[in-house]
N, C-alpha and C positions, 0 to 999 in steps of 0.2 A: 251227343257225340256224332260229328259228321262222318261221312264216308271217307275212308282213307284213300286218297288218290296219290299216285306216284308218277311224276313226270320224268320221262327220260329225255335228255337233250342229245340229239345227234346232228352232226354236220356231214353232208354227203357230197362228194365230188363225183357226179354221175358222168363218167367219161365214155367216149366212143370205144376206147381201147381198154381202160381200167376204171374200176370204181373203188373209191377209197371212202371209208366211213371213220369218222372221228367221234369218240365219246369220252368225256372227262379228260380232254386235252391229249388223249392218246389215240394213235392210229390203231383201231381194233380190227378193221377189215381192209385188205388191199388185194383185190382179186381182179382177174380179167373180166371184162363185161361180156360174158358169154353164158348162154343158157342151153341145156340139152333137154329136149322134150320127147316124150313117147309120141310117135307119129299118129297112132290110132286114138289114144285117149287124151292126148295133150297133157299128160301127167308130167310133173317136173321130175327129171331124173338126176340132174346135177347142175350146179352153177359154179362160176369162177374157174379156178385152176382145173378142177376135175372135168368140167365141160370143155375147157380149152384143150385139154389133152385129147378129147374125142374129136375135135375139129379136123375134118379132112380124113377121118378114119371111121366114119359112121357106117352102120349096116342099114338095111332098109327100114328097120323099125325105129330108128332114132333120127331126130333132126337137131342140128345145133344152130342156134340163132345168135346173132349179135343184135340186141334190141335197139341199139342206137346206130344210126348212120349219119355221118357228117354232123355230129353233135345234136342230132334231132331224133326223137323217139320214132322209130320206124315200125316197131311192133309193140303195141300197147300191152297185150296179154303177157308177152315174154318179159317186158320191162317191169311190169308189176310183180311177176313171179320172182324176178331177179332181185328187186328191191326188198321184197318180203324175206327172201332167203338170206340176203346180206344182213338185214336187221336181226334175223334169228341167230346169225353167227356171233352177234355181240355177246360177250360173256355176261350172263345175268347173275345177280346176287341171289335172287329168289325167283323160283318159277311159279310161286303161288298165284300171282295175278299179273296180267299184262299191263305194262305201264302205258300212260297216254304219251304220245310222242310229240316233242317239239322239234321240228326239223328246219335246217337251212340247207337248201340245195342250190348248186350253182348251175347257171345256164349260159349258153353262148351269147355274146353281146349283140349279135345280129338276129336274135330270136324274134319271131313275129308274135302277135297276141295269141294266135292259135297254138303256137309251139309252147308258149309259157303256160297256157291253159292245160296243155297235154301233160307237162311235167307236174303241174299242181294236182291234176286229177290222179295221176299215177301215184304221187306221194300220199295223197289222201286215201286212196284205195289200199296202199301198203301199210296204212295205220297211222299216218300223220294227222294229229289233231290241229296243231298250229304249224302252218307251213310258210316259211319265208324263202324268198329267192334272192340270189346275188349274182351279178354278172361275173363271168370268169376272169376277165382282166382285172377287175376290181379286187376279187378274191386273191388273185396272184400277187397284186401289189401289196395287199395287207400281209400276205404270207411271206413276202420277201422282207417285210419290215419297214415299208415306206409309210410315212404319215400321209394318208390319202386326203385328210381334211385340211392340210396346209395349203396356203395360197401359192403353191408352186406347181409347175407342170412336171409330170413324170410320164414316161412312155413304157408300156409293157407289150412284149410280143410273146404270146402264149401259143406255142405250137403243140397242139394235142394230137389225137389220133385221127379225128375227123375234120376239125377246123383249125385254122390259125386265126387267133384273135389279136388284133392290134388296137390298142387304145391309149389315148392321152387322157390322163386323170388330173383333176385339180379341184380343190374345195369340195371333196367328197362326191364328185360326180364325173361322168365320162364326157369330155368335151368333144372329142371326135373319135370315131372308131371305124374299123374296117374288119369285116369278118369274111375270110375266104375259105372255100371248101377244098383247100389244098393243104394237106398235112401229112402226118406219119403214114396213114394208109396209102396215100398216093405214092409215097416214096417206096413202100413195099410193092405196090403194083408196078412201078417203074422197073424194079429189080426183076420181078417175075417175067415181064415183057422182054427185058434185056437178055436174061439168061436163055430165053427161048430163041431170040433173034440172033444173038452172037455165038452162043455155045450149043444151040440146038438141044437144049436140055429143058425138060419139064420140071419146074419146081413149084411147090405149094406155098401157101401163105406163111406157114410156120417157118419153113426153110428160108424164105425170102426175108422174113423178120430177123432170123438168126444172122443172115449175111449182113443185113443193115447194122446189127449190133456189133458184129465182129470186125467188119471192114468198111462200114459206112463212113463217108467223108464228104465235106462240102468243098474241099480243096484238093488239087492234084498234087500239091507238095506239102507234106506235113513234117514237123520236126521229129516227133516220136511216132514213126509210122508203124501201124500194126502189121504183123506177119500176114502173108497171103492165107486165105481161108479155103480149105478144100471142101468143095460141094459135091455130094453124091446124089445121083438121080438117074432117071431113064432118058435115053436118047429119044428125041421127039419123032424121028423117022423110024428107027429100028426097034425101039423099046428095049434095047440092050442097056445094061447098067454102065454108067460112065462116071468118072471123077474129074472135076475141073478145079484147078486152083484159081481163086479170084483175088485180084489185088484191089487195094483201096482206090488206086487211080482210076481203074475201070468204073468202080461204083460212083466215084465223083463225076465222071463223064455222064453216067446214065442218070444221075439225079439232077444234072445241070438245069434242065428245063423247069422242073418243079421248084427248085430253089430260086431260080430267076423270077418266078411268079410271086414267091413270097417277098423277094426284094422289092419288086414293083409295088406290091400292096403296102409295104412299109413306106416307100417313097410317096405313095398317093395319100397315106394318112398324114405324113409330114406336110404335104402341100396344103391340107385343110387346117393345119394347126395355126392358131393365132400367134402373131410374132412374139409377144411377151413369153408365152409358154414355150415357143420354139427355142428361145434363148435359154430358158431353164433346162430344156432337154439336152441341148448341146453341151451345157455345163455339167449336167448330172449323168449323162449317158443313157442308154436304153437297156432295159433288162429283158433277158430271155428266160422264159419259163416253159414248163411242159416237157414231155418226153423228147420232142424234136430238138430241144436246146442241147441235148447230149450228143448230137451229131458232130463228129470231130471237125474242128476248123470252122464251124459255122460262125461263131462270134468274130473270128479273125476276118473271115470273108466279108461279113456285113460291115465291119468297122472300116475296112479298106474301101468298100464300094460306096458307103453312104457318108463316110468322113465324120461319123459321130461314134464315140466308143460304145461298144456293146459288151454287156457283162452277163455271164450265165449265173442265174440265181443258185444259192446253195440248195442242194437236193431239189432240182427243178421239177421232178416228177410229182413231188408232194406240195409244191408251193401253193397251188390253188386250194388243196384240201386244208392246209394249215390256215390259210386266210379265211376259209369258210368256217373253220373251228373258232377262230378269234371273233368273227362276226356273230357266231352263235351265242357267245358269252355276252355280247353287247348289243343284243337285238333292239334294245330301247334307245341306245346311243346313236347307232348308225342310221342316218336318214335315207341312205341309198338302198336299203333292203326293200324288196318288193313284197308287199303282203298279199 
């Protein structure tokens, strides 16, 4: 009688802003990519939502870390602790023995060998026995439901927290790609800077994120415009409390530069695209995935600017995770998985 081994298969979308874990076709963990550690002992205090609530509110004994910056692991120890903690959050049928893990993790398409190695090491340290990697735009395409192995070109723009991934996919491979470090985090920084400059108000990361969700827009004219959002915070000069209503037009102006950079990156990826695939893309349109795809009016603005229809994927936040989950079930079939 051989030893009873039990393999648990998980797919992980290790994102700069959020990490999503899929097990048995279900999203079992969807948490912010934040870790809180004890400053003295480096002991793990909290991960995910709990750690995110501590962000900007720490005392001197606690430090909160976002282990990923610009889609790349910036803090190995914190990343490993976070991956371990998230794997522990998966509901287990029995706690008698720890399963051996088969993992598929997605990585930015512009990752260097060193960065790929870093993700692999962290995954193995977190308990992965068999670790596969998949490029994010590829995972997004599969998650949207595109047949990536067909001899037709499709283009994906995945706007995450740390990077915007733009890729043209055909025959199960990436034909040309562009990965830029302008994404959701930069839009949040633009808002922090704008509130300080225009309204003389200090706002933190969480508040700026809130503003982006409530009144963020890529266009100065929207059909169903959101109400102005009232922001409370201290005056930069006097430190007295103040309240400022912020409109979506203001935010559209303040995000203009970053969105223009994303536009230029899409154009430069289209320039590198072979003509046959370019024709396919014009016919099929370009798909937007990732949290940035939820910015109001972005699809419309890009469609007008680039003259190719842009479509926002269903549930864009989880498109990459869904695709990673599908790849996990077919690790033997998909040749584009990196071992």
